[in-house]
C-alpha positions, -999 to +999 in steps of 0.1 A: +458+196-093+448+232-079+440+243-046+410+262-035+415+298-043+379+312-040+348+313-019+324+297-044+347+268-048+352+265-012+315+266-006+310+241-031+333+217-009+309+222+020+279+212+000+267+175-001+286+167-034+319+181-021+314+164+012+308+130-007+342+136-025+361+145+004+348+113+022+359+093-010+393+108-007+399+104+030+427+078+025+436+088-009+472+082-021+486+114-037+505+092-062+472+081-077+461+118-083+461+115-122+439+082-122+414+093-092+410+127-108+402+110-143+377+087-126+359+113-104+356+138-133+333+115-151+305+120-125+315+154-108+326+189-120+363+190-129+369+224-108+353+205-077+373+173-080+406+195-084+395+213-052+387+181-032+420+166-044+436+196-032+420+196+001+428+159+007+464+166+003+464+194+027+446+174+052+472+147+048+501+173+055+482+189+083+480+156+100+515+162+116+500+194+133+464+185+140+464+147+144+430+131+136+413+164+137+429+171+102+408+145+086+376+167+093+393+201+091+397+227+063+428+242+052+446+267+028+482+263+017+493+291+041+470+277+066+489+245+068+523+261+067+515+289+093+491+273+118+503+265+153+508+227+161+480+215+183+500+205+212+516+240+213+482+257+208+467+235+237+496+243+260+492+284+254+453+278+258+457+260+290+479+290+304+454+314+293+425+296+310+446+291+343+450+329+344+411+331+345+407+343+309+371+336+295+371+359+263+396+365+238+402+384+207+425+361+184+439+386+158+456+370+125+436+339+133+441+323+100+421+291+097+415+290+133+441+266+147+446+286+180+408+294+181+401+258+183+426+251+212+413+284+230+376+271+226+383+236+237+399+254+271+365+269+277+374+304+261+350+324+240+370+337+211+365+364+184+388+352+156+398+380+131+417+377+097+415+399+067+417+369+043+382+359+032+390+322+023+408+316+057+378+330+077+357+307+057+380+278+067+379+290+102+341+292+105+339+255+088+366+240+113+347+256+142+314+239+128+334+205+122+347+201+156+317+213+173+329+246+186+309+272+168+291+284+197+325+295+213+341+309+181+330+342+163+350+346+130+351+382+116+369+392+084+385+425+090+418+443+093+430+435+129+443+470+132+407+482+132+394+459+158+382+472+192+396+447+218+382+466+249+361+444+270+380+411+262+401+394+290+428+387+267+446+395+231+464+368+212+483+381+180+498+359+154+515+381+131+522+370+093+558+359+091+561+350+054+563+372+023+531+373+005+549+373-030+572+344-025+560+329+008+597+333+023+603+337+060+604+370+072+632+377+100+627+414+107+600+417+133+590+450+121+582+436+086+558+412+101+522+418+091+511+436+113+546+448+127+558+435+162+557+470+174+518+474+167+512+439+182+532+451+214+511+481+218+478+463+213+490+437+239+495+463+264+460+476+262+447+442+274+446+427+311+464+394+296+480+390+261+504+367+241+521+373+210+535+346+188+566+353+172+594+335+154+619+316+180+649+331+162+638+367+173+667+386+186+666+392+223+671+429+218+639+431+200+618+417+230+599+442+253+614+447+288+579+447+302+569+411+290+580+375+296+593+355+266+586+318+264+603+294+239+583+263+233+598+230+218+577+198+209+596+166+211+629+184+208+621+206+179+616+244+186+584+256+174+579+292+183+583+319+208+555+337+228+557+372+245+534+372+274+520+404+290+500+409+322+494+392+353+512+360+355+541+371+332+574+379+348+587+411+331+621+405+314+619+368+322+630+342+298+613+308+298+618+273+281+589+249+279+593+214+267+563+194+252+548+170+254+559+167+290+554+204+300+585+208+319+591+247+321+622+265+332+620+303+338+653+325+342+654+357+359+656+389+336+689+391+320+714+411+342+728+432+313+710+448+283+710+419+257+726+443+230+757+444+253+763+406+258+785+384+237+763+370+209+786+340+208+780+329+243+752+304+247+751+307+284+729+336+292+702+337+316+715+329+350+728+353+372+763+335+368+786+326+340+791+287+339+827+277+344+844+260+314+865+230+320+874+196+306+850+172+290+839+147+321+821+114+319+786+130+310+778+152+282+744+172+282+729+187+250+703+213+260+669+213+244+668+240+215+642+260+237+667+263+265+693+275+242+669+301+223+660+313+258+697+317+269+692+295+297+721+271+292+737+285+324+708+276+346+707+240+333+746+239+342+739+250+376+711+224+379+735+195+370+763+209+386+783+212+353+806+233+332+811+241+297+833+225+273+840+256+255+827+292+262+809+295+229+794+260+228+761+250+242+773+216+255+776+208+293+796+184+309+799+169+343+817+142+365+782+129+379+749+121+362+721+145+375+688+137+354+669+168+339+643+172+313+660+202+299+690+182+283+697+151+266+727+133+284+754+112+268+779+088+286+813+099+268+839+072+265+865+091+244+877+127+239+899+130+208+914+156+185+894+156+152+912+132+128+892+112+103+917+086+100+922+077+135+884+080+141+879+054+111+904+031+127+890+032+162+854+026+150+866-004+129+884-017+161+853-016+179+830-028+152+810+001+150+786-001+122+758+023+131+767+059+144+745+087+151+767+119+143+759+151+159+777+185+154+780+218+172+805+245+165+823+223+140+825+231+100+824+192+093+795+178+075+781+147+091+769+134+059+804+137+044+822+122+075+798+092+073+809+084+037+845+087+048+842+066+078+829+035+059+812+019+088+811-017+093+800-038+122+771-046+145+779-020+173+765+014+176+778+049+192+773+085+191+800+108+174+797+145+185+818+169+164+824+201+184+852+222+200+866+217+233+886+246+247+888+261+212+899+230+196+882+210+168+874+176+187+854+142+185+835+131+215+824+093+214+799+079+237+762+068+238+729+084+250+715+079+285+683+059+284+656+072+304 
């Protein structure tokens, strides 16, 4: 079944017949596509049926990002893939609103996911994108969610938009290849390039640039604060903040849905001169390295990306188990929202035969296998262990003081 690729077909979806089809397909099972398409084509045009089925599938995919709103929204394949998760967009919109932003130019707005969150935060938005189909979806989404009075959609090249007079600018450059849809890792290959976005941001009282979370720190501007955001432990994006309320050179990790946020100082040395294998950047000191204690902390991915592992180690009074591994250990348990804690029962040199015997002796039939700094595949190890029993544990494959090691324990329950 095809996707909507032209404005005429999309407009037909918004008409009464298209709406009737979308309502009928609201709880559609994609496994039934062929039978449903055959039945609906007896009373509706085949291109419209195909477009409605495609839209129904996109709405189901988008539910992971937009929740119940996805059932009323309109999407393109790229729009589903590249849109900001609603929880992340709401966090960013709330921060902008708290800064006093009331008008904003949303450049590279796509289907309007961020514009919707901004409008809900009370901000009037100019949403700009050069893709006519994405703009049509953005207008339809603003209408469907009752936010059309706060969102103006304009189809244009963002580099030709005058943002003077707006309180803030938000730029979300395209980070996928238009030919094959693959991810783009070089910030200067974004569309528009990161350098253009940075200069556009510097002209506004407030600005935020959405970029890939794996951006090299040396590519970040010194006069901005960069925030890495995770949602339920999954790192979603980085945001470069300019203007009042942003700490120049600062690195921040924010964890959703709780909203805990950790702001580290500007890096003491230029990022390009820091060892790339060291996970402990960010704090004004290097955390000590020492033996594994009773407690092990696994920092959230946003903390690691922001190079704030040292800050968390300082908070919990901990040390690293290896200078190149982002695991923190301590002899006392100190609760922190920035890391998952495990109680460690065993620290062993890596040896599959000994591990299998130990797990069998303890009746371990359920094991979570984690790895960091290990070449061993958890899936292959699980096959070799042949687990049997009713007890459970966590197996952590890593390096301790440079040596391949196995840590056994269990997560600390909140």
